C-alpha positions in Angstrom: 58.4 -20.8 -49.0 58.9 -17.1 -48.2 56.2 -14.7 -49.3 57.0 -12.5 -52.3 55.3 -9.1 -52.4 54.1 -8.7 -56.0 53.9 -4.9 -55.5 57.7 -4.7 -55.5 58.5 -7.5 -58.0 55.8 -7.1 -60.7 56.8 -5.4 -63.9 56.2 -1.6 -64.1 53.8 -0.1 -66.7 54.4 3.6 -67.3 51.1 5.3 -68.1 51.0 8.7 -69.8 47.8 10.6 -69.4 47.2 8.7 -66.2 44.8 11.3 -64.9 43.0 11.6 -68.3 40.4 9.6 -70.2 42.4 6.7 -71.7 45.4 6.6 -69.3 43.1 6.9 -66.3 41.2 3.8 -67.3 44.4 1.9 -67.6 45.7 3.2 -64.3 42.5 2.1 -62.6 42.7 -1.3 -64.3 46.3 -1.9 -63.1 45.4 -0.9 -59.5 42.2 -3.0 -59.5 43.9 -6.2 -60.8 43.4 -8.8 -58.1 46.5 -10.7 -59.4 48.7 -7.5 -59.2 50.4 -8.4 -62.4 51.9 -4.9 -62.9 52.9 -1.9 -60.9 51.7 1.5 -62.0 54.0 4.4 -62.7 51.6 7.3 -63.4 52.9 10.2 -65.4 51.5 13.7 -64.9 52.6 17.3 -65.2 50.7 18.1 -61.9 51.6 15.5 -59.2 49.9 17.5 -56.5 46.5 17.7 -58.4 43.7 15.8 -56.7 43.5 13.1 -59.4 47.3 12.4 -59.1 47.1 12.4 -55.3 44.3 9.8 -55.5 46.4 7.6 -57.7 49.3 7.8 -55.2 47.1 7.0 -52.3 45.8 4.0 -54.2 49.4 2.6 -54.7 50.7 4.3 -57.8 54.2 5.7 -58.2 53.3 9.2 -59.5 56.1 10.9 -61.5 56.4 14.2 -63.3 56.6 14.1 -67.1 56.1 16.5 -69.9 55.5 15.3 -73.5 57.6 18.1 -74.8 60.6 17.1 -72.7 62.4 13.9 -73.8 64.6 13.7 -70.7 61.5 13.7 -68.4 59.9 11.0 -70.5 63.0 8.8 -70.5 63.1 9.1 -66.7 59.5 8.2 -66.5 60.1 5.0 -68.6 63.4 4.0 -67.1 63.2 0.4 -65.8 59.6 0.0 -67.0 58.5 -3.1 -68.8 55.7 -1.4 -70.7 54.6 2.1 -71.6 51.1 3.4 -72.6 51.7 6.4 -74.9 48.9 8.8 -75.7 48.8 12.5 -76.8 46.0 15.0 -76.5 45.5 17.1 -79.6 42.6 19.0 -78.0 44.9 20.5 -75.5 46.7 22.6 -78.1 45.0 22.0 -81.5 48.4 21.5 -83.2 49.0 18.4 -85.3 52.7 19.3 -85.7 53.1 19.5 -81.9 51.3 16.2 -81.6 53.7 14.6 -84.1 56.7 16.0 -82.2 55.4 14.7 -79.0 54.9 11.2 -80.5 58.5 11.3 -81.8 59.7 12.3 -78.4 57.8 9.5 -76.7 59.1 6.9 -79.2 62.7 8.0 -78.8 62.4 8.0 -75.0 61.0 4.5 -75.0 63.8 3.4 -77.2 66.4 5.0 -74.9 64.7 3.4 -71.9 64.6 0.0 -73.6 60.9 -0.5 -72.9 59.8 -4.0 -73.9 56.2 -3.3 -74.8 54.8 0.0 -76.0 51.1 0.7 -76.7 50.6 3.7 -79.0 47.0 5.0 -78.9 46.4 5.9 -82.5 43.8 6.7 -85.2 43.7 6.4 -89.0 45.7 8.7 -91.2 42.7 9.7 -93.4 45.1 10.9 -96.2 45.5 7.3 -97.1 41.8 7.3 -98.0 41.4 10.9 -99.2 44.3 12.7 -100.8 44.4 16.3 -99.5 43.3 18.8 -102.1 41.1 16.3 -104.0 38.1 18.5 -103.4 36.3 16.0 -101.2 36.8 17.9 -98.0 38.6 21.1 -97.0 42.4 20.9 -96.4 43.3 21.9 -92.9 46.6 23.2 -91.6 48.1 23.1 -95.0 48.3 19.3 -95.4 45.7 17.5 -93.2 42.1 16.3 -93.7 41.4 15.5 -90.0 44.4 16.8 -88.1 43.7 14.9 -84.8 43.4 11.7 -86.8 46.1 12.2 -89.4 48.9 13.3 -87.0 48.4 10.1 -84.8 48.3 7.9 -87.9 51.4 9.6 -89.3 53.1 9.1 -85.9 52.8 5.3 -86.1 56.1 5.2 -87.9 57.8 7.0 -85.0 57.3 3.8 -83.1 57.4 1.1 -85.8 60.2 2.8 -87.7 62.4 2.5 -84.6 61.5 -1.2 -84.4 60.1 -0.7 -80.9 58.0 -3.6 -79.7 54.7 -1.8 -80.3 51.0 -2.6 -80.3 49.0 0.0 -82.3 45.7 0.5 -80.5 43.0 2.1 -82.6 40.4 3.8 -80.5 36.8 4.9 -81.1 34.5 7.8 -80.4 34.2 8.3 -76.7 30.7 8.3 -75.4 32.1 10.5 -72.7 32.2 13.3 -75.3 28.5 13.6 -74.4 29.6 14.8 -71.0 32.8 16.7 -71.5 32.9 17.8 -75.2 29.6 19.5 -75.8 28.1 16.7 -77.8 25.2 16.0 -75.5 21.6 16.3 -76.7 20.5 20.0 -76.8 17.1 21.6 -76.5 15.7 23.4 -79.5 13.4 26.5 -79.4 10.4 24.2 -79.0 11.9 22.5 -76.0 12.6 19.1 -77.6 16.0 17.5 -77.5 18.1 16.9 -80.6 21.3 14.9 -80.9 23.6 16.0 -83.7 25.6 13.3 -85.5 26.4 14.3 -89.1 26.7 10.8 -90.5 23.4 10.0 -92.1 22.5 6.3 -91.6 26.2 5.2 -91.1 27.0 3.5 -87.9 29.6 5.1 -85.5 31.9 2.8 -83.5 31.9 4.2 -79.9 33.3 3.2 -76.5 33.3 4.2 -72.9 36.6 6.0 -72.4 37.4 3.8 -69.3 37.0 0.7 -71.4 39.9 1.8 -73.6 42.2 1.5 -70.6 40.8 -1.9 -69.7 41.5 -3.2 -73.2 45.0 -1.8 -73.0 45.6 -3.6 -69.7 44.6 -6.9 -71.4 47.1 -6.1 -74.3 49.9 -5.7 -71.8 48.8 -8.9 -69.9 49.0 -10.9 -73.1 52.6 -9.9 -73.5 54.5 -10.7 -76.7 51.4 -12.2 -78.3 50.2 -8.7 -79.4 53.5 -7.0 -80.1 53.6 -5.9 -83.7 49.8 -6.0 -84.0 47.3 -3.4 -84.9 44.1 -3.7 -82.8 40.9 -1.6 -83.0 38.4 -1.5 -80.2 34.8 -0.4 -79.8 31.9 -1.1 -77.4 29.2 -0.9 -80.0 28.5 0.4 -83.5 25.4 2.6 -83.6 23.8 5.1 -86.0 22.8 8.5 -84.9 19.1 7.4 -84.9 20.0 4.4 -82.8 22.0 6.6 -80.3 19.0 9.0 -80.2 16.7 6.1 -79.4 18.9 4.9 -76.5 19.2 8.5 -75.2 15.4 8.7 -75.3 15.0 5.6 -73.2 17.7 6.7 -70.7 16.4 10.3 -70.3 12.7 9.4 -70.4 11.8 11.9 -73.1 12.1 11.9 -76.9 15.5 12.7 -78.5 15.6 13.1 -82.2 18.7 12.5 -84.4 19.8 15.8 -86.1 21.6 14.8 -89.3 23.5 17.9 -90.5 25.7 17.6 -93.6 29.5 17.7 -92.8 29.5 21.2 -94.4 26.8 22.4 -92.1 28.6 20.9 -89.2 31.9 22.7 -90.1 30.0 25.9 -90.4 28.9 25.8 -86.7 32.2 27.5 -86.1 33.2 26.3 -82.7 36.9 25.5 -82.1 37.7 22.3 -84.0 34.4 22.2 -85.9 36.2 22.0 -89.2 38.3 19.1 -88.0 35.3 17.2 -86.5 33.2 17.9 -89.6 35.9 16.3 -91.8 36.2 13.4 -89.3 32.5 12.6 -89.4 32.6 12.8 -93.2 35.4 10.3 -93.3 33.7 8.0 -90.9 30.5 8.2 -93.0 32.1 7.7 -96.4 34.5 5.0 -95.3 32.1 3.3 -92.9 32.9 -0.2 -93.9 36.7 0.0 -93.5 36.5 2.1 -90.4 34.1 -0.3 -88.7 35.9 -3.4 -89.9 39.0 -2.1 -88.1 37.1 -2.1 -84.8 35.9 -5.7 -84.1 33.4 -6.0 -81.3 34.4 -9.6 -80.9 38.0 -8.8 -80.5 37.2 -5.9 -78.1 35.1 -8.1 -75.9 37.8 -10.8 -75.8 40.1 -8.1 -74.4 37.5 -6.8 -72.0 34.6 -9.1 -71.2 33.0 -6.3 -69.2 32.9 -3.9 -72.1 30.0 -1.5 -71.7 27.3 -1.1 -74.4 25.9 2.4 -75.0 22.8 1.6 -73.0 24.9 0.4 -70.0 27.1 3.4 -70.2 24.0 5.7 -70.2 22.7 3.8 -67.2 25.8 4.8 -65.3 26.2 8.3 -66.7 22.9 9.8 -67.8 22.8 12.1 -64.8 26.1 13.6 -65.8 24.9 14.7 -69.2 24.8 18.6 -69.1 21.3 18.9 -70.5 19.3 22.0 -69.6 
Protein backbone atom coordinates (compact mmCIF):
# COMPACT_ATOMS: atom_id res chain seq x y z
CA UNK A 1 0.00 0.00 0.00
CA UNK A 2 1.52 3.39 -0.97
CA UNK A 3 2.49 5.78 1.80
CA UNK A 4 0.13 8.76 2.26
CA UNK A 5 1.67 11.93 3.65
CA UNK A 6 -0.78 13.24 6.24
CA UNK A 7 0.85 16.67 6.02
CA UNK A 8 -0.75 17.16 2.62
CA UNK A 9 -4.03 15.28 3.14
CA UNK A 10 -5.03 16.17 6.71
CA UNK A 11 -7.80 18.76 7.13
CA UNK A 12 -6.70 22.38 7.52
CA UNK A 13 -7.40 24.36 10.69
CA UNK A 14 -7.17 28.12 10.25
CA UNK A 15 -6.01 29.71 13.49
CA UNK A 16 -6.50 33.41 14.11
CA UNK A 17 -4.23 34.92 16.72
CA UNK A 18 -1.74 32.15 15.95
CA UNK A 19 1.13 34.12 17.47
CA UNK A 20 -0.91 35.18 20.51
CA UNK A 21 -1.93 33.57 23.78
CA UNK A 22 -4.90 31.38 22.81
CA UNK A 23 -4.20 30.84 19.12
CA UNK A 24 -0.54 30.22 19.85
CA UNK A 25 -1.42 27.36 22.17
CA UNK A 26 -3.63 25.80 19.50
CA UNK A 27 -0.96 26.30 16.82
CA UNK A 28 1.61 24.49 18.97
CA UNK A 29 -0.85 21.69 19.74
CA UNK A 30 -1.56 21.10 16.04
CA UNK A 31 2.14 21.04 15.19
CA UNK A 32 3.01 18.76 18.14
CA UNK A 33 0.28 16.20 17.43
CA UNK A 34 2.05 12.89 16.78
CA UNK A 35 -0.88 11.69 14.67
CA UNK A 36 -0.78 14.83 12.48
CA UNK A 37 -4.57 14.98 12.37
CA UNK A 38 -4.64 18.55 11.09
CA UNK A 39 -2.57 20.98 9.07
CA UNK A 40 -2.03 24.44 10.51
CA UNK A 41 -2.83 27.62 8.63
CA UNK A 42 -1.59 30.38 10.92
CA UNK A 43 -3.07 33.83 10.37
CA UNK A 44 -1.09 36.93 11.26
CA UNK A 45 -0.80 40.55 10.20
CA UNK A 46 2.99 40.29 10.43
CA UNK A 47 4.22 37.17 8.61
CA UNK A 48 7.86 38.23 8.90
CA UNK A 49 7.79 38.67 12.68
CA UNK A 50 9.92 36.16 14.65
CA UNK A 51 6.90 34.30 16.09
CA UNK A 52 5.37 33.85 12.63
CA UNK A 53 8.67 32.75 11.11
CA UNK A 54 9.04 30.16 13.88
CA UNK A 55 5.63 28.71 13.04
CA UNK A 56 6.53 28.55 9.35
CA UNK A 57 9.79 26.77 10.15
CA UNK A 58 7.84 24.27 12.28
CA UNK A 59 5.56 23.40 9.36
CA UNK A 60 2.72 25.93 9.44
CA UNK A 61 1.29 27.65 6.40
CA UNK A 62 1.54 31.29 7.50
CA UNK A 63 -0.90 33.66 5.78
CA UNK A 64 -1.75 37.34 6.14
CA UNK A 65 -5.11 38.26 7.63
CA UNK A 66 -6.63 41.36 9.19
CA UNK A 67 -9.73 41.13 11.38
CA UNK A 68 -11.02 44.35 9.87
CA UNK A 69 -10.76 43.01 6.29
CA UNK A 70 -13.35 40.37 5.35
CA UNK A 71 -11.68 39.44 2.05
CA UNK A 72 -8.42 38.61 3.80
CA UNK A 73 -10.29 36.50 6.35
CA UNK A 74 -12.23 34.62 3.68
CA UNK A 75 -8.97 33.85 1.86
CA UNK A 76 -7.45 32.66 5.11
CA UNK A 77 -10.36 30.24 5.64
CA UNK A 78 -10.81 29.11 2.03
CA UNK A 79 -10.55 25.32 1.87
CA UNK A 80 -10.18 24.96 5.64
CA UNK A 81 -12.11 22.35 7.61
CA UNK A 82 -12.02 24.36 10.84
CA UNK A 83 -11.35 27.88 12.08
CA UNK A 84 -10.41 29.10 15.55
CA UNK A 85 -11.79 32.62 15.87
CA UNK A 86 -10.61 35.00 18.58
CA UNK A 87 -10.48 38.78 18.99
CA UNK A 88 -8.30 40.96 21.21
CA UNK A 89 -10.20 43.75 22.95
CA UNK A 90 -7.05 44.95 24.73
CA UNK A 91 -5.42 45.86 21.43
CA UNK A 92 -7.86 48.73 20.86
CA UNK A 93 -10.23 48.93 23.90
CA UNK A 94 -13.27 49.18 21.59
CA UNK A 95 -16.21 46.78 22.15
CA UNK A 96 -17.87 48.05 18.99
CA UNK A 97 -14.79 47.24 16.94
CA UNK A 98 -14.64 43.81 18.56
CA UNK A 99 -18.29 43.22 17.61
CA UNK A 100 -17.58 44.27 14.04
CA UNK A 101 -14.56 41.96 13.87
CA UNK A 102 -16.62 39.01 15.12
CA UNK A 103 -19.27 39.76 12.52
CA UNK A 104 -16.58 39.85 9.83
CA UNK A 105 -15.08 36.55 11.02
CA UNK A 106 -18.48 34.84 11.03
CA UNK A 107 -19.42 36.05 7.55
CA UNK A 108 -16.03 35.05 6.17
CA UNK A 109 -16.41 31.57 7.70
CA UNK A 110 -19.83 31.27 6.09
CA UNK A 111 -18.47 32.43 2.74
CA UNK A 112 -15.63 29.91 2.97
CA UNK A 113 -18.01 27.10 4.03
CA UNK A 114 -15.97 26.19 7.09
CA UNK A 115 -17.29 22.98 8.66
CA UNK A 116 -16.34 23.65 12.30
CA UNK A 117 -15.81 27.03 13.94
CA UNK A 118 -14.63 27.59 17.49
CA UNK A 119 -15.52 31.06 18.76
CA UNK A 120 -13.53 32.02 21.87
CA UNK A 121 -16.07 33.87 23.97
CA UNK A 122 -17.15 35.11 27.40
CA UNK A 123 -20.44 35.87 29.14
CA UNK A 124 -22.54 38.88 28.23
CA UNK A 125 -22.85 40.18 31.80
CA UNK A 126 -25.90 42.27 30.83
CA UNK A 127 -27.89 39.05 30.99
CA UNK A 128 -27.13 39.06 34.75
CA UNK A 129 -26.96 42.81 35.50
CA UNK A 130 -29.07 45.22 33.41
CA UNK A 131 -26.93 48.30 32.62
CA UNK A 132 -28.09 51.30 34.58
CA UNK A 133 -29.41 49.23 37.48
CA UNK A 134 -27.00 51.02 39.80
CA UNK A 135 -25.10 47.86 40.62
CA UNK A 136 -21.98 48.89 38.69
CA UNK A 137 -21.01 51.78 36.40
CA UNK A 138 -22.22 51.70 32.79
CA UNK A 139 -19.27 51.80 30.39
CA UNK A 140 -19.25 52.87 26.77
CA UNK A 141 -22.90 53.85 26.97
CA UNK A 142 -24.32 50.30 27.15
CA UNK A 143 -21.84 47.83 28.66
CA UNK A 144 -21.02 46.53 32.11
CA UNK A 145 -17.81 44.69 31.19
CA UNK A 146 -17.01 45.70 27.61
CA UNK A 147 -14.45 42.95 26.93
CA UNK A 148 -16.94 40.33 28.17
CA UNK A 149 -20.19 41.77 26.85
CA UNK A 150 -19.00 42.31 23.28
CA UNK A 151 -17.82 38.70 22.98
CA UNK A 152 -21.05 37.38 24.47
CA UNK A 153 -23.15 39.58 22.21
CA UNK A 154 -21.09 38.38 19.25
CA UNK A 155 -22.13 34.75 19.84
CA UNK A 156 -25.16 35.39 17.67
CA UNK A 157 -22.92 36.46 14.78
CA UNK A 158 -21.96 32.78 14.55
CA UNK A 159 -25.06 30.97 15.79
CA UNK A 160 -27.43 33.30 13.94
CA UNK A 161 -25.79 32.33 10.65
CA UNK A 162 -26.26 28.67 11.59
CA UNK A 163 -22.51 28.12 11.32
CA UNK A 164 -21.35 24.81 12.80
CA UNK A 165 -19.93 26.45 15.92
CA UNK A 166 -18.59 25.46 19.32
CA UNK A 167 -18.71 28.34 21.82
CA UNK A 168 -15.58 28.07 23.98
CA UNK A 169 -15.84 30.02 27.25
CA UNK A 170 -12.37 30.79 28.57
CA UNK A 171 -11.10 31.79 32.02
CA UNK A 172 -8.68 34.24 33.62
CA UNK A 173 -5.19 33.69 32.20
CA UNK A 174 -2.59 33.04 34.86
CA UNK A 175 -0.25 34.53 32.25
CA UNK A 176 -1.77 37.90 33.22
CA UNK A 177 0.66 37.75 36.13
CA UNK A 178 3.48 37.98 33.57
CA UNK A 179 2.15 40.21 30.82
CA UNK A 180 -0.73 42.27 32.22
CA UNK A 181 0.63 43.85 35.39
CA UNK A 182 -1.26 41.58 37.79
CA UNK A 183 1.82 40.07 39.45
CA UNK A 184 2.44 40.47 43.20
CA UNK A 185 3.90 43.89 43.98
CA UNK A 186 6.04 45.10 46.84
CA UNK A 187 4.61 47.55 49.30
CA UNK A 188 6.50 50.30 51.09
CA UNK A 189 7.46 47.80 53.80
CA UNK A 190 9.00 45.45 51.23
CA UNK A 191 6.37 42.72 51.50
CA UNK A 192 4.54 41.31 48.49
CA UNK A 193 0.82 41.80 47.94
CA UNK A 194 -1.40 40.13 45.33
CA UNK A 195 -4.49 42.14 44.41
CA UNK A 196 -7.67 40.23 43.59
CA UNK A 197 -10.84 42.21 44.37
CA UNK A 198 -13.17 39.24 44.84
CA UNK A 199 -13.35 38.68 48.58
CA UNK A 200 -13.51 34.94 49.33
CA UNK A 201 -14.98 34.03 45.93
CA UNK A 202 -13.02 31.60 43.81
CA UNK A 203 -11.70 32.63 40.39
CA UNK A 204 -11.55 30.08 37.55
CA UNK A 205 -8.10 30.39 35.98
CA UNK A 206 -6.09 28.65 33.31
CA UNK A 207 -2.70 28.62 31.62
CA UNK A 208 -3.20 30.44 28.31
CA UNK A 209 -1.50 27.63 26.40
CA UNK A 210 -3.99 25.13 27.79
CA UNK A 211 -6.84 26.99 26.09
CA UNK A 212 -5.30 26.04 22.77
CA UNK A 213 -4.84 22.42 23.82
CA UNK A 214 -8.52 22.23 24.80
CA UNK A 215 -9.49 23.80 21.47
CA UNK A 216 -7.43 21.17 19.66
CA UNK A 217 -9.40 18.44 21.42
CA UNK A 218 -12.68 20.12 20.43
CA UNK A 219 -11.64 20.02 16.77
CA UNK A 220 -10.42 16.43 17.14
CA UNK A 221 -13.82 15.32 18.46
CA UNK A 222 -15.45 16.70 15.33
CA UNK A 223 -19.22 16.94 15.02
CA UNK A 224 -19.71 15.72 18.60
CA UNK A 225 -19.14 19.24 19.98
CA UNK A 226 -20.67 21.31 17.18
CA UNK A 227 -23.53 23.39 18.59
CA UNK A 228 -22.23 23.04 22.16
CA UNK A 229 -21.09 25.63 24.70
CA UNK A 230 -18.02 24.53 26.66
CA UNK A 231 -16.30 26.35 29.53
CA UNK A 232 -12.74 25.55 30.55
CA UNK A 233 -10.50 26.23 33.55
CA UNK A 234 -7.42 24.69 35.09
CA UNK A 235 -8.39 25.41 38.69
CA UNK A 236 -10.81 27.52 40.75
CA UNK A 237 -8.93 29.44 43.47
CA UNK A 238 -9.65 32.32 45.82
CA UNK A 239 -7.30 35.26 46.11
CA UNK A 240 -6.01 33.91 49.41
CA UNK A 241 -5.37 30.48 47.85
CA UNK A 242 -3.53 32.07 44.92
CA UNK A 243 -1.45 34.13 47.35
CA UNK A 244 -0.57 30.95 49.27
CA UNK A 245 0.60 29.24 46.08
CA UNK A 246 2.59 32.33 45.12
CA UNK A 247 4.24 32.30 48.56
CA UNK A 248 5.33 28.70 48.11
CA UNK A 249 6.64 29.31 44.61
CA UNK A 250 8.49 32.53 45.39
CA UNK A 251 9.83 31.44 48.76
CA UNK A 252 8.53 34.51 50.61
CA UNK A 253 5.16 35.58 52.01
CA UNK A 254 2.58 36.96 49.60
CA UNK A 255 -0.62 38.38 51.08
CA UNK A 256 -3.97 38.67 49.33
CA UNK A 257 -5.02 42.31 48.94
CA UNK A 258 -8.82 42.40 48.71
CA UNK A 259 -9.80 45.80 47.34
CA UNK A 260 -13.45 46.57 46.73
CA UNK A 261 -14.42 46.76 43.05
CA UNK A 262 -14.87 50.53 43.48
CA UNK A 263 -11.34 50.85 44.90
CA UNK A 264 -10.01 48.77 42.02
CA UNK A 265 -11.80 50.92 39.42
CA UNK A 266 -10.29 53.99 41.09
CA UNK A 267 -6.74 52.75 40.42
CA UNK A 268 -7.13 54.54 37.11
CA UNK A 269 -4.93 52.51 34.78
CA UNK A 270 -6.30 51.88 31.25
CA UNK A 271 -9.08 49.34 31.56
CA UNK A 272 -9.36 49.56 35.37
CA UNK A 273 -13.08 50.34 35.19
CA UNK A 274 -13.70 47.38 32.85
CA UNK A 275 -11.69 44.99 35.06
CA UNK A 276 -13.24 46.32 38.26
CA UNK A 277 -16.70 45.56 36.90
CA UNK A 278 -15.46 42.16 35.69
CA UNK A 279 -14.20 41.13 39.12
CA UNK A 280 -17.43 42.38 40.69
CA UNK A 281 -19.43 40.22 38.26
CA UNK A 282 -17.28 37.15 38.93
CA UNK A 283 -17.61 37.68 42.69
CA UNK A 284 -21.34 38.30 42.77
CA UNK A 285 -22.24 35.56 40.30
CA UNK A 286 -19.58 33.13 41.45
CA UNK A 287 -21.82 30.06 41.39
CA UNK A 288 -23.03 30.49 37.81
CA UNK A 289 -19.66 31.62 36.51
CA UNK A 290 -17.81 28.66 38.06
CA UNK A 291 -20.51 26.16 37.10
CA UNK A 292 -20.00 27.11 33.45
CA UNK A 293 -16.32 26.06 33.71
CA UNK A 294 -16.19 22.42 34.71
CA UNK A 295 -12.78 21.16 35.77
CA UNK A 296 -13.82 17.61 34.90
CA UNK A 297 -14.80 18.59 31.36
CA UNK A 298 -11.65 20.66 30.97
CA UNK A 299 -9.43 17.75 32.01
CA UNK A 300 -11.28 15.40 29.65
CA UNK A 301 -10.37 17.76 26.83
CA UNK A 302 -6.80 18.18 28.05
CA UNK A 303 -5.52 15.50 30.45
CA UNK A 304 -2.25 17.48 30.84
CA UNK A 305 -4.07 20.59 32.10
CA UNK A 306 -1.83 22.60 34.43
CA UNK A 307 -2.80 23.54 37.96
CA UNK A 308 -1.78 26.97 39.25
CA UNK A 309 1.02 25.36 41.25
CA UNK A 310 2.33 23.55 38.16
CA UNK A 311 2.06 26.74 36.10
CA UNK A 312 4.02 28.65 38.72
CA UNK A 313 6.65 25.93 38.73
CA UNK A 314 7.21 26.59 35.03
CA UNK A 315 6.81 30.37 35.08
CA UNK A 316 7.73 31.87 38.48
CA UNK A 317 11.01 33.25 37.13
CA UNK A 318 9.07 35.19 34.48
CA UNK A 319 6.96 37.14 37.00
CA UNK A 320 8.18 40.76 36.84
CA UNK A 321 8.65 41.20 40.58
CA UNK A 322 11.11 43.80 41.81
